N, C-alpha and C positions, 0 to 999 in steps of 0.2 A: 716643315714649313719652307722648304727649298723652291718648290712650285707657287710660291706666293711669290706676286712682283714687292719690289721695296720702293720707299719712297726718297729723295734725296736725303733724307733726315733720320735712316733706318740707324743706320750705327749710332748716329747720335739719340736714337730715343735709347738705343739699348744700354748704349753710356750710362745715362740717366736713369738705368734701373727701369725702366715701362716694363709692363706686363704684356707681351705683344700676341694679339690675336688676329686670325682670318677677318678681312671685312672687305666683302664688295673685291676680291681676287688680289686683296695686299695683306702683309703684317703692319698692323696699326697698331698704335698705344693705345689701349683702353684704359692705365692707370698708370702713372707715375707712385713712387713709396708715398708720398702724401695722403694716397686713398681717394676716390671718389667723392666723398662728404667735404673732403675740407680742399681738395679742388675746385669744388662747384663755390663753394663760401669764400673762396681765395678771388675766384674770377669778378664774385657780386662787391667785395671790398678793393681789390684790388686791381690786379692784371693776369689774363690768362694767355699762355702763347701755346697756338695748338698748331699742329701740323697736320694740312689738310690737303695735302699735295697729290692726294690719290684722286680729287675733283679732276675732272677735265677742262681745259682750258682752250677754244678755238677762236680763231680770227674769220670771222665772215665780211670780204670785200668784194666791193663792186664798182663801177665805172665814179662812182660820189657814194657818200652816205645813205640818200634818197635810195638809189638802186637797191643798197644793200636791207636798206629799211624794207621795204614795200614787198622783196622777195621774204625776207623774212615773217613779215605779217601774214606770208601765207600760211604758215605751219605755225605760229599763235593767236592769242584773243588778243595780244596786247598791241597798245599804240605805239611803235616803234618808232615811226615815222615822225611824231611828235617831241621826243626824249630830246631834249635840248644838251649840247655838246656836254660830254663830261659831268654827264649825269647818268645814273644807273636806275634800273628798273625790274621790280621781281614779275617772270612768266610762267609759261609752262606751254607743253608742246599739248596738244589733245589730237584723238585718233578721232575719227570717222562717229563714232558713239560718242563723241563728245569727253571721254574717259582722260585722263591724264596720262600721258605716257612717260614725263617726270618733270620736273620742275627749274628753274634757272634760274639765274641771274644775266641782265642783259645790259652791255653800258657802252654810250653811243662815245666812243674817242676820236671824234674827228673825220679823217677819210675811212673808217672801218668799224664792224659792230664786233666788242669782245665780248663772248659767251663761256659762264662757270655753267655745267652740268653738275650730276651725280655720279660718282666714280663706277655704281654696279650698272646705270645709263648710257654711260660714256662711249662703247663701241657703236650703240642700235642709235644714238643720238648722231653722232656725227655721220655713219651710215644713210640714216634720213634727212639730215638736212644736205649732203653731197648726192641723194637719188631726188629730193624732191627740190632744190633752190634753182631758178633758173638764173642764169648769167651774171651770179658770182661765184666767187672760190670759196672754200670751206678750208680751214687748214688748222690742224688739230696741235697744239704746242706742246712739247716734248719736252722742252731743255728749261723747262723753269720749273718750279716749285710753288709751292702755295704756302702762305704762314696765316694763322687769323692771331692777331693782339686783342684783346677782348678785355673789358672792363674800365672803373670808373678812373682809374691811372693811366689807360692804355696813352693818351693824348700826350702825358708829359712826356711819357716814354719816348713816344715817337716825335716829338718835338723838338726832341734835345738832338736827334739826328738828322731833324731835316725841320725847320722854323715853319715852314710851307703847312705842313702837315694840320695844324692849329688851325687851317683857313675852311678848310673843308668841312662842309657839311654834313648829314645822315646822306649819304645816298651821290654826294659827291665822288668821281674819279680823280687822277691827276698821275702824271709820271713826275715820280720823284727821286732823285739821288738820294740814298743811304748808305752814309760812308763812300763806298767805291761801285756801288750796284745799282743799276740801273732798275728801277721796282715801279709795277704799274700799281697804284692804291686804289682801293675804293675806303670810304668812311660808310661799311656794314659789316657782320656776320651775323651770325645765326644762335646770340644768347641771349639779346634781349638788351644788352648792355651796350653802350656806347664803344666804338673799335673800330679797326682796319683789317682789312684783307687785303695781302700783300704779297703778289705775283714776282717772284727774285729769281734771277738764273742757277739755276740748281747750282751751278758751279762756287756759287756765293752765298748760297742759302746756310750751310753750316755757320759760317763767319758770323752771320746775319743775326741766325737764331742764339747763338752763344755770345754775341752782344746785347741783343735783348733779354735774356736770362740772366746777366751780369750784374742786370738792375736789379735793385732789390727789393723792388714791388714786383717783379716777375718770375713766374713759375708755371714749366711747361704743365698744360692737360692734355686730357687724354679724354676719349673719345667717351668713356663712361658719365663723366660730368658736364661732357656737352649735351648728351641726349636730355640728364634732367634739368640743366639750362635753357635747352630749346624749348620742355615742355613744361615748366615755366613761364614761359615767353608764350605760350600757345603755338607754337610753329609746327608746321605739319612735318614729318619725316617719312621721304619717298619709300614707298612699299611697306609702308605702315598703314598713316593715314591717311593718304591720296596715294592712286594710283592707276590702273586704266579699266576701272568698273566703278570711279568715284567722280565725278566731274565739275568744275569748280564752284558751280553753284552749292551742290551736295556739299563740297568740303568748306561754305563758307569765305570763299574767296573771292565772290563777285567783286571785292575792293580791287583787286588787281587786272581787270578789264576794263578799263578807261571809255568814258563817254563813245569815241571816234568809232569805238570796234562796235557798240550796242546799237542794236534797233533804233534805225533814227540817227545814227551815228554820221559822220564824214564817210568813213571805210568802215560800214559795220558787217559783221559776218569775215565770207573768205577764209575762215578756216574751218580745217576738217573739224566737222560735229558741230558747227555754228548754227543748224536748224534748231538741234537738242539743247544746245547751252542757252542759246534766244531766246527759245520756248520757256525754258527753266525761271530765267529772268523775270518773265511776262504769267507766269503760270504759277511759279515754284516748284520747287523740289519734292519729291516724295519723300527725302529723307536730309537728315542735316549733321554738320559735325559740328560737338558743343565740347566744353569744358564740363567736367564733372568731377566731384568733390564726396570721395566717400565718407561715409560716420567713423569713428573710430580710428585707429592707427595703424590697419593694415591693407596695404595698397591692392589695388585691385589693376593686374595688368592685361595685355593685349591678346583677346582672344576669349576674354571674359563675356560672357553671355546676358546681357540686360531684358528685363522683362518691366511691364507698366506696374506689376503688381506682385504680389507673393502667393499669389494663385493662379495665375496666367502661365497656359500651357505655349502660347506662338510667343517667342520672342519680340521684342522692337528693334532691337539693334545689338552693337558688339562694342566693344573697348579695342582700342586700334591701339593705344601707348597708354602705360601708367606705370607709375611708381611713386616715390617721396620724393618731394619738394622742400629741399633743406633751407631754402629762403621762406619758405611757405612753413615749415616746420609741422606736414602733417602728408596723408596720400595727395594724390592729384590724377586724374587719366584725363583721356578724352578718347571719343569712341562717337559712334554716329546711331540718332534713332530719329523713328518717324516724326515728320514737322509738330506732330500735335503735343509731342513731348517733349520738343528742342525752347520749349518755356522756361526762363531763366525764373529756380525757383522750386520748381518741377522736382518734386520725387519720385527717384525708379528705383529699381532693384537688382543687384550684380548677381549670378549667381557662383557661388565659393565654395569648391569641396562639398557641394550637396546643399548648401544654405543662401537663401536671398538674402543680401544684406544692404542696405538704404544706401542711395546715392542723389546727390544735390545735382541738378543742370545749373551750372557757373557762368558768370560772362568770363571770356578769354580775354587779355592773360591773366595769369595767376598772380603773376606780380608785373607791377608799369612797368613799360620798356623806359630804356634811359638814353636814348637817342638824343643827339646832339641838331638839334633842329636848326 
């Protein structure tokens, strides 16, 4: 594991008894001694602290925010110009075929844009932005860690350090002092729970993590529980549920393309693959990402091939994420099917060890979101 990169919290993760695994080039905690199941439940009931420092943090800066926003809009189908100051928005880079190169979070921080990208795509994303964005500077932030505090107790825990944290709504961003550390905070996360993502100077990350973990309601949570939490919340994992061969419309992410960027909007198109994506808005896509509930207790995981019935030889799709949902108390999955089968309540079949077992197309998310609107 020596060739793997370490986050600023690596030694603390090891000290806490984490099982470390390779992930996106980093040694990351997949679980702690509590175990994935209890970590998942703890986050839903109290608060979980996640080390997500492997993700990329980037600042885009132009002469002013509008210059930076209009530049970034040439790469994403998202309304960046219309994003209010101190607000954050979900988005994605697209390629010329309309496929998703990566998904990301974009924040308007007044005189610049703060972007968080996936660890596995980080080098390619930064190279892409540096090569394609005119009139702005693209700077990777390498001296900060990233923590996620998620769960219903997150507000009370963070408010004890800075009362202003309670004033933040879902997708607000702010610069707040947590102890002696100047932190860039967003009220967001990827678990379906209320919570915060906290960019903290690397040199102060361990002290902040230890302070948060000293609270009775906070426990360290690994990537294993993060995966089941995001799946229950119906959220995509890049490289699994979305990728260069899936468009935003196929991935049921239409909501992330605002009116200004759609056909007839103030700044329609102008991003890579716009002709493909906007045509799918109008005419529909051939496939769609859906939620799936397998019958029985056996999970169906990524790669399981889907059929319309027990006899057909031609598949209609494939599962892209699947596992057991501790909150819903049963198996869950997401995958792509033909548009004709993407209707809630439709029963289809997954081939598991030579047998075709039924799944029902189900509305996402599997568990309601608990955001502070």
